[in-house]
N, C-alpha and C positions, 0 to 999 in steps of 0.2 A: 746363034742361040735363038730358041724359039720365043714367040710372045704368047702370053695368056690371051686366049680368045675371048670374044663377047659371047655370052651364053643367052639362049632363047628361053630356058626355063631352068629350074633348080635341078630338075632330073637330069637334064643334059649336063650341067656343070658337075653333079655327083659322078656320072659315068666318066667324064673327063678325067676328075681327080682320082678315080679307082684306077686309071691307067698310068698316071702321070705323078711326078714328084715334085714338090715345091722347089727343091734345089735346082731343077732344071731351069728355073725362072728367076734365079738369084739376082741377076743384074737388073731386072725389071722391078724388083721389090724396093719400097722405100720405107725408112724408119717413121714411125708415128709415135706421138706422145699419148701415153695411156695413163688416165687418172682414175684412181678407184675412189669412190665415195667413202667418207669416214663413217665406221659403224655408228648406228644410233643407239647403241647401248649405253646403260647408265651403270657406273660402278656401284656395287654395294658391298657391305661387309657382313659375312656370315660366320659364326662361330660354329665349328664342328670338332667332335672329339678326334683324337689321333686315330682311334679305332675306325671311326666313319671315314675318315680321309683314307686310310690304308685300304679299306674296303672299296671305296670309290675308285682308287687308283688300280686296285686289282681288277675289278670288273671292266674298267675303261680299256685296260691293257689287252684283255681278252677280246674286246671288241675293235681294238686298234684305233683307238681315239683318245684324246686327252681327258683327264677326269673333269676338268671345267666344262668341256663340251657335253660330257655325259650329265653333269648336273642341269646345265641349260636344256638339253632334250628331255630330261625326266620331269623338270619343272614344268616346261612348255606343255607336255603330253598331259600331266595330271591337271594343270590349269584348264586346259581345253576340255578335259573330261568333267571337271567341276562346273565350268560355265554352261556347258550343255545340260548337265543335271539341273542347274539353278533356272535355266531358261524353260525347262519342260515342267518341273515339279513345284516351282514357286513363281507362277507368273504375276501374283500380286507385288512381289518384291522387286524382281528385274524384268523390264519389258522393253521392247523395242519401240522406239518413237522417232518422229522427224523432229530434228533439232530446232527448237524455237528460236525466235529471234533473241538477241542478248537481253533486251529489256525484260523478257518474259521468263527467263531462266530462273529456277529456284536455287537459293544458296543454303547450306546449312553450316553455320558457324565458321564461315570462310572457306568451306570445303565444297568442291563441285560435286553435285549429284548426278553429272552426265559423264558417262565414260564411254570411248570409241572402242568398240570391239568388231574385228573383221568388217570394218567399213560402215557399221551401223553405230548409232548412238543408243546407249542403254541408260535408262534412268534407274537410280538405285535408291532405297530408302523410302 
């Protein structure tokens, strides 16, 4: 049984695997433990009419995805559009800042005025 060679580059490795099959090296392979991080999504409750749910399921089935995935996709797309609009048309309301030290952060009735969007902090209000 052949051994998997050491490769000098990714290109060399790609060429090798184009001509060989992983089953040729089964005895050389070792099982590894793979852990997947838990999703950082938060569960919310949303009330929709039966007609809306049926329509969502229909559209989702035509796209070969689940209807909850479709909702998340559409929500994400619309949210990104709105955030881009707010950044351009209302700079006095939402603007990018360097996050100040904790003692200088403003608070409004216990709610944070700082929101992290795309790795940047935005101040609202």
